[in-house]
VOGU-3710 file (C-alpha; in Angstrom, 3 decimals, decimal comma):
1> mllvidignt> 5,110/-0,617/18,946  5,293/-0,184/15,054  5,093/3,282/13,466  4,071/2,901/9,704  4,233/5,890/7,725  2,860/6,488/3,991  4,203/9,464/2,388  2,232/10,685/-0,786  1,939/13,334/-3,028  -1,200/14,759/-1,182
11> nivfgvfden> -1,387/13,209/2,286  1,365/11,737/4,736  -0,866/8,809/6,831  0,758/7,699/10,048  -0,352/4,773/11,731  0,733/3,026/14,947  0,574/-1,001/15,565  0,730/-2,478/19,080  1,139/-6,070/17,817  -1,545/-6,978/15,107
21> kllnhwrlst> -3,834/-4,009/16,568  -3,717/-0,651/14,618  -4,477/1,902/17,553  -4,773/4,696/15,469  -3,952/6,958/12,521  -3,484/10,267/11,273  -3,548/12,001/8,123  -1,523/14,971/7,392  -1,037/17,403/4,303  1,966/16,705/2,111
31> viqktvdeya> 4,352/19,735/2,205  7,893/19,497/0,761  8,888/22,823/2,752  8,267/21,532/6,194  11,264/20,790/8,199  12,447/17,370/9,787  11,545/19,474/13,473  8,191/20,368/12,262  6,859/17,119/11,455  8,064/15,679/14,494
41> illnsllsie> 6,474/18,297/16,533  3,228/17,414/14,677  3,873/13,420/14,886  4,638/13,931/18,796  1,454/16,302/19,335  -0,824/13,438/17,456  0,831/10,450/19,452  0,329/12,677/22,798  -3,498/13,082/22,179  -3,890/9,518/22,231
51> kirldridaa> -1,530/9,014/24,979  1,013/7,005/23,035  4,748/7,791/24,041  7,105/8,155/21,665  9,722/6,377/23,326  7,568/3,170/23,340  7,722/2,987/19,247  10,393/0,701/18,533  10,200/0,100/14,944  9,158/2,201/11,959
61> iiscvvppll> 8,669/1,341/8,329  8,234/4,092/5,350  6,663/4,014/2,119  7,387/6,890/0,176  6,833/8,455/-3,472  7,682/11,805/-2,881  11,463/11,820/-3,028  12,481/15,053/-1,773  10,554/13,868/1,657  12,290/10,442/2,013
71> ipfdilcrky> 15,602/11,540/3,905  13,758/14,197/5,884  11,448/10,998/7,368  14,310/8,850/7,711  16,268/11,704/9,671  12,983/12,061/11,800  12,976/8,552/12,723  16,607/8,189/13,749  16,731/11,645/15,536  13,221/11,728/17,277
81> vgirplivgp> 12,249/8,106/17,821  15,750/6,554/18,258  15,228/3,875/15,573  16,571/3,248/11,832  13,651/2,946/9,772  12,588/0,266/6,846  12,369/1,927/3,664  10,114/0,423/1,056  12,148/0,121/-1,885  14,535/-2,012/-4,102
91> giktgmpily> 15,922/-4,853/-2,068  13,013/-5,294/0,314  11,292/-8,918/0,331  7,870/-8,644/-0,693  7,068/-12,333/-1,249  5,343/-11,304/-4,481  6,926/-11,504/-7,987  6,897/-8,210/-9,765  6,348/-8,731/-13,280  6,656/-5,081/-14,329
101> enpqevgadr> 9,080/-4,587/-17,331  10,999/-2,329/-14,758  9,977/-3,330/-10,961  12,081/-0,206/-9,821  9,127/1,915/-11,721  6,642/0,847/-9,560  5,533/3,214/-6,946  6,347/1,813/-3,413  2,233/2,497/-2,353  1,141/0,083/-5,329
111> ivnavaayek> 3,461/-2,626/-4,310  2,404/-2,173/-0,660  -1,485/-2,483/-1,358  -0,744/-5,305/-3,774  1,030/-7,479/-0,952  -1,810/-6,593/1,725  -4,622/-7,458/-0,826  -3,397/-10,830/-1,759  -2,082/-11,603/1,988  -5,870/-10,898/3,001
121> hkkalivvdf> -7,642/-12,400/-0,166  -5,354/-15,274/-1,639  -6,884/-14,720/-5,049  -6,682/-12,544/-8,409  -7,439/-9,240/-7,517  -7,672/-5,677/-8,675  -7,085/-2,832/-6,327  -8,041/0,663/-7,143  -6,729/3,281/-5,050  -8,081/7,009/-5,222
131> gtattfdyit> -5,005/8,889/-4,348  -3,357/11,959/-6,194  -3,595/9,526/-8,886  -5,926/7,141/-9,769  -4,317/3,590/-10,188  -5,469/0,111/-11,087  -3,015/-2,831/-9,967  -3,792/-6,528/-10,897  -2,543/-9,152/-9,096  -2,678/-12,762/-10,192
141> pkgeyvggai> -4,190/-16,275/-8,552  -0,821/-16,926/-7,881  0,039/-13,625/-6,094  2,187/-12,117/-8,775  2,088/-8,350/-9,455  1,336/-7,699/-13,219  0,899/-3,903/-13,582  -2,199/-2,061/-14,260  -3,384/1,682/-15,139  -2,692/5,366/-14,140
151> apgimislea> -5,436/7,741/-14,464  -5,222/11,441/-13,223  -6,765/11,601/-9,810  -10,339/13,114/-9,325  -9,128/16,065/-7,230  -6,529/16,857/-10,219  -9,287/16,638/-12,559  -11,705/18,827/-10,707  -8,613/21,533/-10,059  -7,722/21,514/-13,606
161> lferasklpr> -11,299/22,126/-14,865  -11,475/25,443/-12,346  -7,934/26,496/-13,462  -8,430/26,083/-17,213  -11,754/27,266/-18,153  -12,294/30,828/-16,994  -16,262/30,949/-16,219  -16,096/27,833/-14,100  -15,488/27,717/-10,348  -14,105/25,519/-7,993
171> velvkpkslv> -17,022/23,491/-6,402  -17,458/20,884/-3,532  -16,959/17,298/-4,438  -20,181/15,936/-3,247  -23,019/13,785/-5,474  -25,586/16,231/-7,368  -29,286/15,438/-6,935  -29,303/14,578/-10,367  -27,181/13,315/-13,359  -28,554/16,427/-15,697
181> gkntihamqs> -27,328/19,197/-13,645  -29,703/22,146/-13,754  -26,994/24,778/-13,248  -23,091/25,069/-13,195  -22,337/23,550/-9,958  -24,554/20,711/-10,152  -23,452/19,911/-14,057  -19,586/20,366/-12,926  -20,245/17,713/-9,759  -21,897/15,355/-12,039
191> giiygyvglv> -19,443/15,123/-14,684  -16,534/14,744/-12,487  -18,514/11,977/-10,267  -20,317/10,116/-12,853  -17,673/10,445/-15,315  -15,045/8,946/-12,808  -17,653/6,345/-12,143  -17,745/5,679/-16,238  -13,577/5,491/-16,009  -13,261/2,918/-13,108
201> dgivrrmkee> -16,156/0,473/-14,240  -14,833/0,578/-17,889  -11,410/0,197/-16,889  -11,923/-2,498/-14,445  -13,974/-4,158/-16,942  -11,557/-3,994/-19,809  -9,061/-5,308/-17,453  -11,020/-8,435/-16,664  -11,602/-9,157/-20,218  -7,829/-8,972/-20,739
211> vktdphvigt> -6,602/-11,126/-17,857  -9,408/-13,622/-18,233  -9,741/-14,502/-14,558  -12,564/-13,256/-12,136  -10,639/-10,832/-9,917  -12,264/-9,297/-6,562  -11,911/-5,595/-6,610  -10,942/-3,381/-4,116  -11,057/0,091/-3,595  -8,968/2,676/-1,309
221> gglsglmyre> -7,690/5,724/-0,903  -9,819/8,881/0,570  -12,569/8,922/-2,023  -12,792/5,273/-2,518  -16,358/5,310/-0,380  -17,885/8,059/-2,599  -16,906/5,830/-5,750  -17,729/2,246/-4,038  -21,485/3,746/-3,384  -21,676/4,659/-7,078
231> sgaidevdef> -19,825/2,317/-9,158  -20,740/-1,373/-9,898  -17,429/-2,669/-10,256  -16,044/-2,106/-6,578  -16,496/-5,336/-4,481  -15,463/-3,843/-1,032  -13,513/-0,618/-0,013  -10,475/-1,106/2,249  -9,326/1,913/4,069  -6,503/0,347/5,733
241> itlnglkily> -5,057/-1,485/3,110  -1,725/0,648/2,787  -1,412/0,673/6,743  -1,515/-3,146/6,959  0,789/-3,725/4,112  3,442/-2,039/5,629  3,061/-4,224/8,863  2,986/-7,286/6,693  6,375/-5,833/4,944  7,807/-4,729/8,179
251> eknkdyhkfk> 7,447/-8,461/9,568  8,465/-9,917/6,095  11,901/-8,134/6,573  12,408/-7,260/10,604  14,979/-10,130/10,866  16,870/-9,016/8,090  16,649/-5,207/8,869  18,126/-6,129/12,322  21,362/-7,024/10,911  21,450/-4,735/7,520
//
C-alpha cells in the first residue's frame, strides 16, 4: 500500500492507495508545534478506524509547502512506518517541463496538481486550487507547466476583514440569500463569496486571452465545491487531484527511489 501525504499551510491530507484504488483519505489541521509522535498517533488512529494496518504500508510520498514539517514527517515515516519516503522536490522526475523562471520557487502542491491534471486530460489546462492561497496554474497542450497567479485565500480574506475592521464580526462562509445583503453578516458573506467568484472568473478569462488556447478549468481544494456552483469559469471539480498526483509521481520515481 502507498501512503500519500500532502502538507499544506492550513491542512495536512493523508491518503492510502491499494494499487490504483484510493482506500480512504483524512484531513488534519496543520500544527507546526505538534511532535512526530503526536502526528504518528493521529495517523495510526485514523488507519485503525478503517482497519488499515500500519505494517501493510510499504511506500510513502510527501508533498510539503511548510518547511518546518518536512523533517518531522520524514522521521515519522522512517520511525513508525519503517520506510524512507519519497519527497516531492528538486530532482524528482515529473515528466513535465517546468517553464517557470526559477523552477525551485514553484510550490510542490502546484506541480503535483499540474501533473495529475495533465495525466487525466492530456490538453491545455488551468488548475484553480482553493487552499490557504488561491492559485491558478496554466499547463500547455504539450504538457508544459508555465506558471500562473497567486491570490490570498478566501479564509485569509475573511479573517483579515474580521481582524482589521473593529465593528465587523467573524461570519460563517455560506452563500447569502441575496447579493444585496440586508444586514452586516449577509453583506460580508456576499462580498467574500461573490467577490471571489469575480476574482476567479476574471483571472481565468484573462489567462485564456493571454495564452490563446481554450484550457479546461479544474477546481480543487476545500472550497472548490462552493466556487464551482457560483462560478461560470470552472468546468469541473476534482477533490482528489493532489492525492492522485502524488501517486502518479511515486510511480514515475519508485524504481529510482529504491536505489537512491
